[in-house]
C-alpha positions as CSV (number, residue, x, y, z in Angstrom):
1,X,0.2,-0.5,0.3
2,X,1.4,3.4,-1.0
3,X,2.1,5.5,2.2
4,X,-0.8,8.1,3.8
5,X,0.0,11.6,3.3
6,X,2.4,13.4,5.5
7,X,1.0,15.2,8.3
8,X,1.4,18.9,7.4
9,X,-0.6,17.9,4.2
10,X,-3.1,16.5,6.1
11,X,-3.6,19.4,8.4
12,X,-4.3,21.4,5.1
13,X,-6.8,18.9,3.7
14,X,-9.0,18.8,6.9
15,X,-8.4,22.8,7.9
16,X,-9.9,23.5,4.3
17,X,-12.8,20.8,4.8
18,X,-13.8,22.3,8.3
19,X,-13.7,25.8,6.4
20,X,-16.3,24.5,4.2
21,X,-18.6,22.5,6.9
22,X,-17.8,23.4,10.3
23,X,-20.6,21.4,12.1
24,X,-21.2,18.5,10.0
25,X,-24.1,15.8,10.6
26,X,-25.2,12.6,9.4
27,X,-27.5,12.9,6.9
28,X,-29.9,10.4,8.0
29,X,-32.6,11.8,9.6
30,X,-33.7,11.0,13.4
31,X,-34.8,13.0,16.5
32,X,-33.6,10.4,18.8
33,X,-30.3,8.2,19.9
34,X,-32.5,4.8,19.0
35,X,-34.2,6.5,15.8
36,X,-30.5,7.0,14.4
37,X,-29.7,3.6,15.5
38,X,-32.6,2.1,14.0
39,X,-31.9,4.3,11.2
40,X,-28.5,3.0,10.5
41,X,-29.3,-0.3,10.5
42,X,-31.4,0.3,7.7
43,X,-28.9,2.3,5.5
44,X,-26.6,-1.2,4.8
45,X,-27.2,-1.4,1.2
46,X,-29.6,1.3,1.2
47,X,-29.4,5.0,0.4
48,X,-29.8,7.9,3.0
49,X,-32.2,9.0,1.1
50,X,-33.7,5.9,0.7
51,X,-33.8,5.3,4.5
52,X,-35.5,9.1,5.1
53,X,-38.1,8.2,2.9
54,X,-39.2,4.9,4.3
55,X,-38.9,6.2,8.0
56,X,-40.3,9.8,7.7
57,X,-43.8,8.6,8.4
58,X,-42.6,5.7,10.7
59,X,-40.3,7.8,13.4
60,X,-43.6,10.3,13.7
61,X,-45.2,7.5,15.3
62,X,-42.5,5.4,16.6
63,X,-40.1,6.8,19.4
64,X,-39.0,4.4,21.6
65,X,-38.1,0.0,21.6
66,X,-41.6,-0.5,23.1
67,X,-43.4,1.4,20.9
68,X,-41.5,-0.2,17.9
69,X,-42.9,-3.5,19.7
70,X,-45.7,-2.8,19.6
71,X,-46.3,-1.9,15.6
72,X,-44.7,-5.3,15.4
73,X,-42.8,-7.1,12.8
74,X,-45.1,-6.8,10.1
75,X,-46.2,-3.7,10.7
76,X,-42.4,-2.2,10.2
77,X,-42.3,-4.4,7.0
78,X,-44.6,-2.8,6.0
79,X,-43.1,0.9,7.1
80,X,-39.8,-0.3,5.4
81,X,-40.5,-2.2,2.0
82,X,-39.2,0.6,-0.1
83,X,-35.9,-0.4,1.0
84,X,-33.4,-3.4,0.1
85,X,-33.2,-6.5,2.0
86,X,-36.3,-4.9,4.2
87,X,-37.9,-8.3,5.7
88,X,-34.2,-9.0,6.9
89,X,-33.8,-5.9,8.5
90,X,-37.0,-5.3,10.1
91,X,-36.6,-8.9,12.1
92,X,-33.3,-7.4,13.0
93,X,-34.8,-4.3,14.2
94,X,-37.5,-5.8,16.2
95,X,-34.8,-8.6,18.1
96,X,-32.9,-5.5,18.7
97,X,-35.5,-3.4,20.0
98,X,-37.0,-6.3,22.5
99,X,-32.7,-6.7,23.7
100,X,-32.8,-2.7,24.4
101,X,-36.1,-2.7,26.6
102,X,-35.1,-6.3,28.3
103,X,-31.3,-5.6,28.9
104,X,-30.7,-2.0,28.4
105,X,-34.0,-0.5,30.2
106,X,-35.1,0.9,26.6
107,X,-31.8,3.1,26.3
108,X,-29.2,3.0,23.3
109,X,-25.6,1.0,25.1
110,X,-22.5,3.4,25.1
111,X,-20.2,0.6,24.2
112,X,-19.2,-0.5,20.8
113,X,-18.9,-4.2,22.2
114,X,-22.7,-4.0,23.6
115,X,-23.6,-2.2,20.6
116,X,-22.1,-5.0,18.0
117,X,-23.8,-7.7,20.0
118,X,-27.3,-6.2,19.2
119,X,-29.3,-8.4,15.9
120,X,-28.0,-6.1,12.5
121,X,-25.5,-4.2,14.0
122,X,-21.9,-3.9,13.0
123,X,-18.9,-2.0,13.9
124,X,-19.6,0.9,11.2
125,X,-23.1,1.2,12.7
126,X,-21.8,0.9,16.3
127,X,-19.3,3.5,15.6
128,X,-21.9,6.1,14.0
129,X,-23.5,5.9,17.3
130,X,-20.7,6.1,19.3
131,X,-19.6,9.3,17.6
132,X,-23.0,11.0,16.9
133,X,-24.9,10.1,20.3
134,X,-22.1,10.4,22.5
135,X,-19.1,12.0,20.9
136,X,-16.6,9.5,20.4
137,X,-14.0,10.0,17.4
138,X,-15.1,6.7,16.3
139,X,-14.7,6.3,12.3
140,X,-17.6,4.9,10.8
141,X,-16.3,3.6,7.5
142,X,-18.5,3.0,4.3
143,X,-17.8,2.7,1.1
144,X,-17.5,6.3,0.1
145,X,-14.8,6.9,3.0
146,X,-13.1,3.6,1.6
147,X,-12.6,5.1,-1.6
148,X,-11.7,8.7,-0.7
149,X,-9.2,7.8,1.6
150,X,-7.3,5.2,-0.6
151,X,-7.8,7.5,-3.5
152,X,-6.3,10.6,-1.6
153,X,-4.2,8.5,0.2
154,X,-5.5,9.8,3.6
155,X,-5.9,6.8,4.7
156,X,-4.8,3.8,2.5
157,X,-6.2,0.3,3.3
158,X,-6.9,-2.7,1.9
159,X,-10.1,-3.3,3.6
160,X,-12.5,-1.3,6.2
161,X,-10.5,-2.2,9.0
162,X,-7.1,-0.9,7.9
163,X,-8.6,2.2,6.5
164,X,-10.9,2.7,9.6
165,X,-7.3,2.0,11.7
166,X,-5.1,4.7,9.1
167,X,-8.0,7.5,9.7
168,X,-7.1,7.1,13.8
169,X,-3.3,6.6,13.0
170,X,-2.9,9.4,10.8
171,X,-5.6,11.9,10.6
172,X,-4.6,15.0,13.3
173,X,-6.4,14.7,17.0
174,X,-8.2,17.7,16.0
175,X,-10.6,16.6,13.3
176,X,-11.0,13.4,14.5
177,X,-14.4,13.9,15.5
178,X,-15.8,15.1,12.5
179,X,-13.5,13.3,10.0
180,X,-15.9,10.3,9.2
181,X,-18.4,12.8,8.4
182,X,-16.0,15.3,6.2
183,X,-15.2,12.4,4.4
184,X,-18.4,10.6,3.8
185,X,-19.7,13.9,2.4
186,X,-17.0,14.1,0.4
187,X,-17.7,10.8,-1.5
188,X,-21.0,11.1,-1.7
189,X,-20.9,14.9,-3.6
190,X,-17.3,15.4,-4.7
191,X,-15.2,12.6,-4.8
192,X,-18.0,10.2,-6.6
193,X,-16.9,6.7,-7.8
194,X,-17.6,6.4,-11.9
195,X,-16.1,10.2,-12.1
196,X,-14.5,12.6,-9.6
197,X,-16.0,15.9,-9.7
198,X,-12.5,17.1,-9.5
199,X,-12.8,20.7,-11.0
200,X,-14.8,21.6,-8.3
201,X,-12.6,19.7,-5.4
202,X,-11.3,21.9,-2.8
203,X,-8.8,19.5,-2.3
204,X,-8.1,18.9,-5.6
205,X,-4.0,20.3,-5.3
206,X,-3.5,18.2,-2.2
207,X,-4.6,14.8,-3.7
208,X,-2.3,12.7,-5.6
209,X,-5.0,10.6,-7.5
210,X,-3.7,10.6,-10.9
211,X,-7.0,10.1,-13.0
212,X,-8.2,13.3,-11.9
213,X,-11.3,14.5,-14.3
214,X,-11.0,17.9,-16.3
């Protein structure tokens, strides 16, 4: 793997991303930690926009794990049928909600191990919750972040685990809390998979990617 960008270049890149968006937030709509947990679990192999459309009416009615259990698996399945893998996701959310009620007093737990013990919750989902809800500098590496970190050499890696460690090791501490938000948004809207929008990229001159678009 190529070496990550040097420290001063990392500072320059994230300073520009911070200047452009000082307080980035997740694009998944939610009103409380439980709704965010559900939304992130539903977002696997789906877009945030698609999840938001499916949960708009749902989250007006369902605010707690107990309310989700009262809705039931059939009701949830009907509510989220527009997103991918909706039957399996509905089953996972109901099982997850039961565990939250039984073992955590209806609250979202604040450790990665506890979160990852919940059905349908992997490391990426757990890291989103730790970052967005509990203010931990956890890095949720999705396909956008994986692509951006390898293209730019911010944190190159062969898999998501390597990229996650690379972010933690190489991005200066002052940017860690918001790093995954900046990287996701950059990958979603600028450094896109098929044709990156290099002419409007705020870090174009700092990026070593050779196949820049004109």
